[in-house]
N, C-alpha and C positions, 0 to 999 in steps of 0.2 A: 504494499499499500504505500509506504514512504517514496519507493522508487517511481511509482505512478505519479505521485505528487511532485516530485522532483522533475519528471518528464513534462507535466503540465505547466510547471513554473517556467522551464527553459523555452517552451513553447511560445508562452506569454512574452518572454524576454524578445524573441525573435519576431513577433507580430506587432510589438508596440510602435506605435506612429509619432513623429518629431514635433523662448521668451527673450527677452533680450538680454536683463541682467538676469544670473542664475537663480533659480527657483526650485531647489529641491523639495519634494514633498515629503512632508510629514518626519522630517529627520529626527524628531523625538521618540521615534519607535524604530527607527532605522539610522543610526548614527553613522554606518559605514557608508551611507549615500553621501556623506559630505567630508567624512575623515576615514582613509583608507587603514588607518592603525587600529580602527575597530574589528577588522577582520580576524576571527579566531578568539577575540577577547572573551565573548561568551561561552565559548568552548562547545557550541552545538552548531550543527550545519542547518542554517536558516535561509529562508527565502521570504523577501519582502517585495510589496508593491504598492505604490500610491498613485493616486489619480486627483488631479485638481483643476477646478474650473473657476476662473476668477473673473469678476466684473461681470456677472451673469446679465444677459441682456444687450450687450454691447457688441457690434460686429467687430470681428478680429480680437475679441478680448484673449487675454492669455490662456493657454490649456496646456497642462504638463502630465506626464507620464514618467514616473521614476522605478525601475526594478533593480533589486541587488539579490545576487546569491552570493553566501559567505559559509565558509567551511574552515576548521582547525585542522591542525597536523598536530598528532599527539607524540611527545617524546617519551619512549618507554621508561625512562628514569625520573620521569615527572608525573604528577597526578593532575596535570592540566594541559592545555594548549600552550605550546610555546612558539608555533608559527601559524599564520592564517593566510588565507588566499580567497579571492573573490571576483566578481564581475559586476559592473554597473552600467545600466544604461539609463540614459536620460534624455527625452524627447521633448522639446519646448515649441510651442507655436506662439508667436506675439506679432499680431498684424501680418506684415508682409514677410516676416522672416520666421524660418523655422531652424532650429538647432537641435541636431542630432549627435549625442556623444555616446561612445561605448568605451569602456576602459576595463583593462585588467589590472588587477591590484595584489599587494602581497603586504605582510605585516611580521614583525618579530616581536613577541611578547615576553618580557623579562619580568620575573619575579623579584620584587624589593623586599618582600618578606611571606609569610604564610598566605596572606590574602590580598596583598597589594601587587598591581601589575603596571609596568611602565611598557607602553607600546610605541613603537614607530613604524608608519606604514608609508608606501609609495606606489604610485600608479600610473599607468600610460595607456596612451589610445589614440583615438582619432575623433575629430568633429567635423560633421558635414554641416554646412550653411546651405540653407536654401532661402529663394527668393521669388515671390509672387506679386508681379508688377500691378495685378489688378486692385491691390489694395493701396495703390499710391497715385496721386494726381499731382502733375506739374505743369506749370506753363510753358515750358519748354521741354522737349524729349531730351532724356539723359541717355546717351548712346551706351555707356559703360554698363549702367544699371539695368537697362533694358535688355541687354545681351545676356546678362548673367542670369542663371538658374541655380546651380549647385556648385560648391566646392569643398573640397575635403583638406583638413588641417591637423597636424599633432597637436595632442595636448597631454598635460601632465598635471599630477596632483601629489601633495604629500600631507602628513599629518603626524600629530603627535598626542597621545593620550595617556591619562593616569586614572587607574582605577583603585579606590580602597573599598572597605566594607560598605562604607555608607555615602561615598561621594563619588562624583565622576567629573573629569576636566579635560580639556582638549584645546589644542590649536591646530589650525589646518589652513591650506591654500589650495584652491581649485582653479581649473582651466587655465594653468601656466603654459601658453602657447606661443606663437609669433606675434610679436608686438604690432605688426601690420600685416592686415590681410589684403593682399593684392587684388585690386579690383572691387573691394567693398569699402574699404576705408582705413585710416590711420589710428584711429582710437579704438582698437580692439581690446586695449586694457580694460573697457568696460564691464567685460566678462570675467576678468579675473577677480576672484572673491577669496580673500582670507578673513579668518575670525577665531574667536576665542569662545568657549562656553563653559559652564559650571552648573552641574546638578548635585542636590544633597537629598538623601533618603533620611526622613524624620518619622521615626517608628513612635505612633501614638500609644498602641497597644497591639495585641496580636492579630488583630483584624483590620485596624485602620492606619493607613500610611499617608504621608504628605511628601510630594516632591516639588520644591520650588526650583527653579531653573532661571539662567539668565544667559543669552547668546549676543555677542556683540560682532556686526559685521561692517566694518569701515570699507565700503567699495570705492575703489579708485574711480574718478571723475563722477561720482554719485553722492548724494547725501549720506550722512552717518546714520547707521542703522542699528538699532538694538531691539532685543524682544524679550519679554518677561511673561513668565508662565508658572501655574501653580496646579499640580494635579494631585487629586486625591483618590486614593484606592481602597477598596474594600475586599477582603478576604481575597486577594489575588485574583479576583474575578470581575469587578466592576471597578471602573475608574471615570473621572470626571474631570473636565479642563476649563481653566478660564486662564486668559491671557490679553497682552496687547503688544502691538507693535509700533514703536515711537510714540506711545500715547495717542495714537491717531486711528486705532482700530479696536474693536471688542471681539474676542475670539472665545468661543465656547466648544465644548467637545464632550462627546460619550463613547466609551470603550468596552468592549467585553473580552474574557478569555475563556476559551473552552478546553477544559482537560489538559491545561498547561502547555499545550501544542500549537493551538491556533488562537488569535488575537485579530479582531476587526475594530475600527475606530472611525469616528466621523468627526469632522470639524467644520464649524460655521465661523466664519469672518466677515465682520461688518465694518467697513472702512469709510470713514469721511472724506469724501472728494474736496478739491480746492473750489469747486462752484456749491453754492447754496443750494440746498435741497437735493444734492446727489449723493447717493450712498453706493459704495461698490462692494457688493456682496459675493462672497467666494464660498466654494463649497470643496471639501476634501475628503476621500475616502482611503484608508489605509488598511492593509493586511500584512499579516506576520505568521509564518508558520515553521515550526521545528520539524526538520525533515530528518534529523537523525541526532541523537543526544549520546554524549561520552559519559556514562555514569548517571548518577542522580541529578536532578533538576535543582538547581538553587533557585527558589523563589525570590528571594530578596534581591538577587543579582539579576534575575529577570525584571525586576520593577525598577531597578537602576539603569538598565541598559534598555529597555524599551522606551 
C-alpha cells in the first residue's frame, strides 16, 4: 500500500502544471520546500503537496502548486537519519508569466547531542520561464518579448537548520541562479529569496500544544516581508491556525491528522489591498503522507516539523 501511495505521489509530481516572487505553498507543514536541510530530519519517507489560489476573482491571479518527496538514509551505527535526499517541484503562474522549477536536493544531519540535530542542505536543478503575451497590452509592439515563449535556466538553493526537542530554526536561500536572464530582463534577482525562521513547541498538557512561529524574508528589489503564526494542536489530531503577513492580512486554518500517517490542512488568507474596498482572498490546501517510517513515530517531533 505504501508503494502504491509513493507511485501516486510521483505521478502527481510529474503532472503538476507551472508567480513572479517565490511563493512556496504551506511551508509550515513542508519545510523542505523552502529549506533543503530538512530532508531526512524527520527520519521518515514523506510526500507533501500544496495547492494555492490567490486573489480569487482576478484574471491572471497567482496560482501555485508545490510538491516534495523526502527520504532519509540511515547509518547502521546511528539510531536516526544522518543523511537525507529529496525532490522538489514548484509551479507558479502569475499573469503573463509561468515559473516551473524542479530540483534534486540532499542534506547531512549532524547530532549535537542525544536529541538535537544540525543539518546542512544543498539543491540544484532547472527553472523554466514561460510567457503568455495575451495578458499584456502595450502601445507599441515589443519585438523581443512577443517572440519569447519559454526558456530554461539553472537554479540552486541552500539551507541550514537546527532542531532541538522543542524548537526549530533555520536560514535558507532559494532561486540562486543567473543574475540576468537574456531576453527577459536584468532584474532576475527579484526571485532570489533568502529568509530565517523560528518555531517553538509549548506543551500545555498531554493533549494541548501551542506552536508560535516567525518567518522573515527580505526579498531583494521587494518590500521587507515577515510572517507571524500561532498553531494550536489537540491530541496530535486536530489543529487550528491564525496568523498574519506584514500585519496586512488575516490568516486562519484548520487541519486534521489521520492515524499518524496522513495530514490535510486548509488555510484562508484575507489581505487588504491598496485600493479601498478591495480584499484579496486566497485559499490553500496542503496534504502530507508518511510513506515509510524508520522505527516508532515521535509525535512531538511531528508537531514541530509539520
